[in-house]
TORMAR-721187 format. One record per residue (C-alpha): y negated, z, x; residue in one letter. Coordinates in pm, whole numbers, plus 32768, in hexadecimal, padded with zeros to 4 digits. Layout:
residues N
- py, pz, px, type
- Y, Z, X, A
...
***
This chain:
residues 455
- py, pz, px, type
- 7483, CFCF, AA91, G
- 735A, CEFE, AA15, R
- 7283, D028, AA98, S
- 731A, D013, ABED, R
- 7350, D159, AC52, R
- 7470, D22E, ACFE, V
- 74F2, D358, ACC0, K
- 7565, D41D, ADE9, V
- 7697, D4FA, ADA3, L
- 7661, D624, AE98, T
- 7798, D714, AE04, D
- 78CC, D6BE, AEE3, R
- 79AD, D5DF, AE05, Q
- 7AC6, D5E0, AF23, F
- 7BF5, D696, AF72, R
- 7CB6, D68F, B0BD, L
- 7DB3, D78E, B150, S
- 7D65, D84B, B039, G
- 7BFC, D879, B062, G
- 7ACD, D792, AFFD, T
- 79F5, D6CE, B0D7, I
- 7889, D6B5, B108, K
- 77D4, D5CA, B07E, Q
- 767E, D533, B119, L
- 7520, D54B, B05A, D
- 7407, D4A1, B051, T
- 7379, D538, B17D, V
- 74AE, D597, B269, N
- 7537, D4AB, B337, K
- 7696, D48C, B418, L
- 76C2, D3DD, B55E, R
- 7817, D33C, B596, Y
- 7861, D2AB, B6FE, L
- 76E7, D29D, B743, G
- 7686, D1E8, B5F3, I
- 75B7, D2A6, B4D3, D
- 7633, D2A5, B369, Y
- 7590, D315, B235, N
- 75EA, D30D, B0C4, Y
- 75AC, D18E, B0BB, E
- 768F, D152, B1EB, G
- 7625, D10B, B350, V
- 74B5, D15C, B390, G
- 7398, D0B7, B406, M
- 7304, D0FA, B557, V
- 71A4, D066, B515, E
- 7114, D1C7, B49E, H
- 71A8, D254, B5DD, D
- 70F8, D148, B6E3, L
- 6FA7, D193, B601, S
- 6FA7, D300, B607, L
- 6FE6, D2FD, B788, S
- 6EF4, D1E7, B7BB, L
- 6DD2, D2EB, B6FF, S
- 6E76, D3FE, B7CB, N
- 6DE6, D31F, B90F, I
- 6CAC, D2E8, B868, D
- 6C6E, D45D, B879, K
- 6CFD, D4AE, B9BB, A
- 6C1D, D4C7, BAE6, P
- 6C93, D3D4, BBCA, L
- 6C1C, D2A7, BC92, K
- 6C37, D12F, BC35, P
- 6D45, D0F7, BD06, Q
- 6E29, D21A, BCB6, Q
- 6DD9, D1AB, BB17, R
- 6E68, D076, BB9A, L
- 6F80, D0FC, BC54, E
- 7010, D1CE, BB26, I
- 705E, D07C, BA1A, P
- 70F2, CF9E, BB5D, R
- 71E9, D096, BBDB, T
- 720B, D1C9, BAF5, Y
- 71CC, D178, B976, L
- 7231, D016, B940, V
- 7363, D02A, B9F7, P
- 73DD, D180, B93B, R
- 73CD, D0BA, B7E5, S
- 7495, CF7A, B879, I
- 75DC, D00A, B821, H
- 7579, D070, B68B, A
- 74D1, CF23, B6A4, M
- 7613, CE51, B723, V
- 7714, CEE0, B65A, L
- 7641, CF75, B554, G
- 75A8, CE7D, B40E, N
- 746C, CDB3, B488, T
- 73D8, CC74, B42E, T
- 72D8, CB8F, B4E4, D
- 71C9, CC02, B422, G
- 71FE, CD49, B48A, R
- 7204, CD13, B5E0, L
- 70B2, CC4C, B5C6, E
- 7020, CD53, B535, Q
- 709B, CE62, B62D, V
- 703B, CD85, B74C, D
- 6EB7, CD30, B6B1, K
- 6E87, CEB3, B687, Q
- 6ED4, CEEE, B7EA, I
- 6DF8, CDDA, B869, R
- 6CE2, CE4C, B771, K
- 6CFC, CFB0, B82E, R
- 6D33, CF38, B9AA, V
- 6BDE, CE55, B939, R
- 6B1C, CFA3, B908, L
- 6BA7, D045, BA34, W
- 6B56, CF42, BB18, L
- 6A16, CED9, BA5D, R
- 6A86, CD4F, BA5B, L
- 69DA, CC77, B973, P
- 6ABE, CBD9, B840, K
- 6AD9, CA69, B8E5, D
- 6BAA, CAE7, BA3C, V
- 6CE9, CA0B, BA2D, P
- 6E17, CABE, B980, V
- 6ED3, CA70, BA84, P
- 6E3A, CB39, BBA2, Y
- 6ED0, CC5D, BACE, F
- 6FFE, CBFA, BAE5, Y
- 7043, CB40, BC56, A
- 70DA, CBF7, BD42, P
- 7007, CCAF, BE36, V
- 705F, CC0C, BF56, N
- 7016, CABB, BEBC, E
- 6E9F, CB25, BE74, G
- 6EC0, CBED, BCF3, G
- 6EE6, CD5F, BCAB, L
- 7042, CD56, BC70, G
- 7049, CDD7, BAF5, L
- 71A7, CDB3, BA54, P
- 7180, CCAE, B91F, C
- 7275, CD39, B821, L
- 7261, CBDB, B774, R
- 7317, CB37, B88A, T
- 73AC, CC4C, B8FD, L
- 748F, CCE5, B7F6, I
- 7530, CB7A, B77C, P
- 758D, CB40, B920, E
- 765C, CCA0, B912, L
- 76DF, CC81, B7AD, T
- 775A, CB43, B806, E
- 781C, CBC3, B92A, K
- 7871, CCFC, B8C7, R
- 78FA, CC74, B784, L
- 79BE, CB5E, B81A, S
- 7A61, CC3A, B942, R
- 7B3B, CCB5, B7EA, L
- 7BFD, CB78, B7F8, N
- 7C51, CB94, B963, R
- 7CF9, CCE4, B946, E
- 7E6A, CD2A, B94E, S
- 7E3D, CE5D, B833, Y
- 7E95, CDDD, B716, P
- 7D89, CEB3, B641, A
- 7CC3, CE08, B6FE, A
- 7CE3, CC97, B6B0, K
- 7D0A, CD05, B536, A
- 7BC2, CD7A, B550, A
- 7B4C, CC20, B5EB, Y
- 7BD5, CB68, B4B0, M
- 7B21, CC2E, B3B5, S
- 7A2E, CBB7, B2E9, A
- 793C, CC94, B33A, R
- 7992, CC49, B4BB, V
- 7986, CAD0, B49A, Q
- 781D, CADD, B3C7, K
- 776C, CB7F, B4AB, K
- 7817, CAC3, B60E, L
- 7761, C9A4, B522, Q
- 7636, CA45, B519, W
- 7621, CA9F, B691, A
- 769C, C936, B719, K
- 7599, C8A9, B61E, R
- 7483, C961, B68C, M
- 74C3, C954, B811, A
- 74DD, C7F8, B820, D
- 735D, C7CF, B7D1, R
- 7313, C843, B8FE, Y
- 7438, C7D4, B9FA, R
- 73E4, C670, BAB7, D
- 74F1, C552, BB08, S
- 7569, C61B, BC1D, S
- 75CD, C749, BB4E, G
- 7492, C826, BBF9, N
- 746A, C934, BB09, G
- 7305, C9D1, BAAA, A
- 72D6, CA77, BC00, R
- 7295, C903, BC5D, Q
- 71D7, C8A7, BB18, Y
- 70BC, C9B2, BB34, W
- 708F, C95A, BCD4, T
- 7080, C7CC, BC54, R
- 6FA0, C830, BB58, A
- 6EB5, C90C, BC03, L
- 6EBD, C82C, BD0D, H
- 6E5D, C711, BC2E, A
- 6D32, C793, BBA3, S
- 6BC1, C787, BC09, V
- 6B6F, C8DC, BC6C, D
- 6D04, C8FC, BD23, G
- 6CCF, C7D6, BDE1, Y
- 6C87, C853, BF25, E
- 6D94, C95B, BF0A, L
- 6E8C, C86F, BF44, R
- 6EFE, C8D7, C095, E
- 6EF2, CA3E, C06F, S
- 7072, CA5E, C04E, G
- 7072, C9DB, C1C5, K
- 7018, CB3A, C271, T
- 7024, CCAA, C1EA, T
- 6EA4, CCEF, C27D, E
- 6E16, CC3A, C173, S
- 6E7F, CCE9, C021, T
- 6F11, CE3E, C0C3, G
- 6DCD, CEDE, C035, W
- 6E27, CE78, BEC6, I
- 6F47, CF7B, BEC7, A
- 6E95, D08C, BF5B, Q
- 6E83, D18C, BE9B, R
- 6D6D, D25C, BF00, S
- 6D9F, D273, C08E, H
- 6C3A, D238, C136, C
- 6BAC, D16E, C010, V
- 6AB6, D1F0, BF28, P
- 6ADA, D196, BDC1, G
- 69A1, D0FD, BDC8, R
- 69D6, D03A, BEE2, D
- 6B29, CFBD, BE4C, Y
- 6A7A, CF47, BD31, I
- 69A1, CE7B, BDF5, Q
- 6A9C, CDE1, BED8, Y
- 6B66, CD67, BD8A, V
- 6A28, CCC6, BD12, H
- 6A02, CC20, BE54, T
- 6B66, CBCB, BE6A, H
- 6B83, CB26, BD23, I
- 6A10, CA88, BD29, N
- 6993, CB33, BC07, T
- 6859, CB8B, BCA5, L
- 673B, CAF5, BB8F, P
- 66D0, C9D2, BC4E, S
- 6600, C8CB, BB4A, R
- 6711, C7BB, BB72, I
- 67F6, C8E0, BB28, R
- 675F, C964, B9EF, T
- 6708, C811, B958, S
- 6869, C7A7, B946, R
- 689D, C6E5, B80E, G
- 671E, C70A, B7C7, Q
- 6658, C62F, B8C5, R
- 65AE, C54D, B803, E
- 6427, C5A1, B842, N
- 6460, C6CA, B920, R
- 63CE, C6F1, BA66, V
- 64EB, C6D6, BB76, L
- 6417, C6CF, BCBD, A
- 6409, C7D6, BDBD, C
- 62FE, C8C5, BD5E, R
- 629A, C8E7, BEB8, A
- 6230, C786, BEC7, G
- 6314, C6DA, BFA6, C
- 6361, C5C3, BED8, L
- 64DA, C604, BEB3, E
- 65B0, C671, BD6E, T
- 65BB, C7D8, BD40, E
- 6732, C83D, BD95, T
- 67AA, C962, BE1C, T
- 682C, C8C0, BF61, A
- 66E0, C830, BF51, H
- 6644, C980, BF68, I
- 6717, CA2A, C040, I
- 6756, C8F9, C14A, Q
- 6623, C82A, C17A, N
- 6505, C8B7, C0B3, C
- 63D9, C924, C19D, P
- 6396, CA6B, C0FC, R
- 64F7, CACB, C14A, T
- 64D0, CA2C, C2DA, H
- 649F, CB8E, C35A, G
- 65BD, CC29, C270, G
- 66B0, CB26, C31D, R
- 666E, CB57, C48F, I
- 6662, CD15, C42B, H
- 67BE, CCBA, C376, R
- 684A, CBCD, C4CA, H
- 67CD, CCE7, C5D5, N
- 6897, CDEE, C4FA, A
- 69D0, CD3E, C4F9, V
- 69B0, CCC2, C691, A
- 6961, CE3C, C6C7, H
- 6A6D, CED8, C605, I
- 6B73, CDF6, C6B2, L
- 6ABF, CE37, C811, A
- 6AFC, CFAF, C7EA, E
- 6C6E, CFA2, C75D, N
- 6CD0, CEC0, C8B5, L
- 6C08, CFD9, C957, N
- 6D1D, D0AF, C8D6, R
- 6E3E, CFCD, C94B, L
- 6DBB, CFE4, CAB8, G
- 6CE0, CEB0, CAA5, Y
- 6BD2, CEA4, CB2C, V
- 6AC8, CDF9, CA95, T
- 697E, CD5D, CA9D, E
- 68B3, CCB3, C954, E
- 67F6, CB65, C97F, E
- 682C, CB37, CAE8, P
- 6776, CA04, CB66, P
- 686B, C8DD, CBDC, L
- 679D, C7D1, CC8F, R
- 6878, C6A6, CC98, T
- 6871, C521, CCFA, T
- 6805, C506, CB65, V
- 672B, C5F6, CB46, G
- 670C, C77D, CAF6, L
- 680F, C80A, CA34, R
- 6801, C959, C99F, K
- 6947, C9C0, C907, P
- 6937, CB25, C826, D
- 6A22, CBCE, C931, I
- 6AD0, CBD5, CA8D, L
- 6BDF, CCC1, CA7A, A
- 6CB1, CCF3, CBB2, V
- 6DEB, CDB9, CBF8, K
- 6E76, CD81, CD67, G
- 6EA5, CC10, CDC9, S
- 6E75, CBBB, CC35, K
- 6D37, CB46, CBCC, V
- 6CF9, CAE5, CA36, T
- 6BAA, CA49, C9BA, L
- 6B8E, CA85, C849, I
- 6A63, CA02, C758, D
- 6A2E, CA8D, C5ED, A
- 69D5, C9A5, C4C9, Q
- 69BD, C9FE, C365, I
- 6A12, C8B7, C29C, V
- 6A39, C7FF, C158, S
- 6B80, C828, C0CB, G
- 6B86, C6CB, C01C, A
- 6C12, C5F7, C145, T
- 6D4E, C671, C20E, A
- 6CD5, C7AC, C2FC, L
- 6DE7, C742, C409, D
- 6D05, C61B, C428, D
- 6BDD, C6D9, C454, A
- 6C8B, C7CE, C555, H
- 6D0A, C67A, C61E, N
- 6BAC, C61D, C609, R
- 6B1C, C776, C68E, K
- 6BFB, C771, C7B2, S
- 6BE5, C613, C825, S
- 6A7C, C673, C873, Y
- 6AE0, C71E, C98C, Y
- 6C38, C6AC, C9EA, R
- 6C08, C53A, CA04, D
- 6AD6, C56B, CB00, V
- 6B5A, C516, CC32, P
- 6AAC, C61D, CD16, S
- 6AA0, C72C, CC3E, I
- 6BB8, C7FA, CD09, R
- 6AD2, C7D2, CE2D, D
- 69A5, C87E, CD72, A
- 6A86, C98D, CD1D, V
- 6AFB, C9C1, CE63, A
- 69B6, C9B4, CEE5, E
- 692A, CA91, CDE5, H
- 6A3E, CB7C, CE36, L
- 6A06, CB68, CFBC, G
- 6B6E, CB00, CFED, V
- 6BEA, C9B9, D0B1, E
- 6C99, C928, CF8E, Q
- 6D65, C962, CE35, V
- 6E71, C8D7, CE06, R
- 6EC8, C7CF, CCF6, D
- 6FFD, C8D8, CC7B, E
- 6F36, C9F9, CC66, N
- 6DF9, C95E, CB9F, F
- 6DF5, C960, CA45, R
- 6CF9, C8E4, C949, V
- 6D2E, C94C, C7E5, T
- 6C27, C9AE, C6B3, S
- 6C1F, CAAA, C5D0, C
- 6BDF, C9D7, C487, T
- 6BD5, CA55, C323, I
- 6B3A, C9AF, C1EA, S
- 6A0C, CA8E, C137, W
- 6AF3, CAF2, C033, R
- 6BE4, CB9F, C10B, G
- 6CEC, CAB6, C159, V
- 6D77, CA79, C2B4, W
- 6DD4, C93B, C36D, S
- 6F15, C957, C3C1, H
- 6F2F, C903, C524, K
- 6DF3, C9CB, C551, S
- 6EB9, CAE6, C4EC, S
- 6FDE, CAB4, C5A4, K
- 6F4D, CA93, C6DF, D
- 6E74, CBA6, C6AC, L
- 6FB4, CC8C, C654, R
- 705E, CC0A, C7D2, K
- 6F41, CCBD, C860, L
- 6FB4, CDFF, C7DA, G
- 6ED3, CE04, C6D1, L
- 6F75, CEC6, C57F, T
- 6F75, CE34, C42F, V
- 6EB2, CF7E, C3C1, R
- 6D9F, CF06, C4C0, T
- 6D89, CDB8, C442, L
- 6D7D, CE24, C2DA, M
- 6C67, CF18, C343, S
- 6BA7, CDBF, C3A4, L
- 6C11, CD34, C25F, T
- 6B43, CE50, C163, T
- 6A26, CE51, C25A, R
- 6A02, CCCD, C222, V
- 6A11, CD22, C088, L
- 6922, CE43, C0C6, Q
- 6840, CD3C, C195, G
- 6850, CC36, C0AC, S
- 6825, CD03, BF80, H
- 66DC, CDAE, C04E, M
- 6637, CC29, C0A1, N
- 667D, CBDA, BEFB, F
- 65BF, CD67, BEC3, T
- 649C, CD13, BF96, R
- 6482, CB99, BF09, Y
- 644E, CC0E, BDAD, M
- 635D, CD1B, BE39, Q
- 626B, CC50, BEEF, M
- 615B, CB76, BE7B, T
- 611B, CA9D, BF9D, S
- 613E, C93A, BF9E, R
- 619B, C813, C0BE, A
- 602D, C76C, C10E, R
- 609C, C5F8, C13B, R
- 5FB9, C504, C20A, S
- 5FFA, C375, C22D, T
- 608F, C2EE, C33E, N
- 6028, C197, C3FC, H
- 610E, C0CC, C2D5, Q
- 606B, C189, C1C9, G
- 616E, C27D, C15D, R
- 613F, C3BE, C108, P
- 61D3, C4CC, C205, Q
- 6201, C61D, C22B, H
- 6128, C716, C310, D
- 6250, C7E4, C389, S
- 6157, C8DF, C3E5, G
- 6100, C943, C278, R
- 61AA, C9E4, C168, G
- 629F, CAA7, C24A, V
- 62F9, CBC5, C20C, G
- 6331, CD25, C2C3, P
- 64BF, CD5D, C321, P
- 657D, CE24, C244, D
***
């Protein structure tokens, strides 16, 4: 009545075949066809998910292992009950928020990380978590619509029932919010949303190469937990530069680089351009070239790092000269910005050597051979963005040389490590770039000042 209290009868009320049927009380539950029922009917799985997340918090696991549990085991285990049980859009949203909150804690992510980063597929640059608010309506619509295509009369009768029709209409209405005109579903929705965000724009080419994102789904192999967190922060651009931390409140805020180089302090500027991190950039570049040379040596190549090649247009010093039999390959490494097309950066770097008319003669002279045939000569680059995204053409060329995905993935993590170390070193240093005046009266940098030691 008005007191809104429920009396649960625990003594047995029904008989069947000469015996009584056990009744559920307020504590016990019954599982039938993968769905839990309690005294109120179909049970809710939110409590079980919350309890499981708390257990993950308490377990002595690495961050990537904690992330793997809801992505691969915990959420998929609850999908069946949510699809066929009673659920609402609001309840799904609350579960998604609860999971995101835990993941932010595990990875130490700030609150302004774009939500699509959690749900975009791993191969597109996201963390690959299942989003229940978009996944459950899609699966519900597919499963219930299939009843109408069955030849079994009971299936068709179930499809026409009021309960199934109501649930089907809800599923279609929810799923249509994330579909585009081409009929693409939630997977493409989260991918587009991530790449349209400020922090996710430079990840738009991630889907072209496995090497760019394979480390995200690695549970614990070869990556310490602390390093994994640093890789994620660099990958999604959450490092606290002045521009990053002043979003929405830039009025009367100092945004200039604290190293005194007259540039706006963005994360890209700190890691890629600032004089303070010049030594770290050189160290990062040399480390990538050295790892590449070592792996080519294991494949039977004879390599030489930074060979001086004297051409008709001046001295050229590629990072690696690799020789295997009659095959000769020049490789130059570069860590670039992902704001522009990475394949264009690869083409520019390759053209710097390939378009020199006398380059093959210079290589032949350096190797002490009569000539290097055009069909045996190749020029390529190792092009990666500072956020760990590979140029597709560069990756393809290196794979043709025999390098494996695992090897290229190790270069990805080395770039992410070097980028994060550059940022850390920048924050720890206090030196400032000296500026003098050029012949036009404009300030210019003294490149020999304010440069820290390599990482």
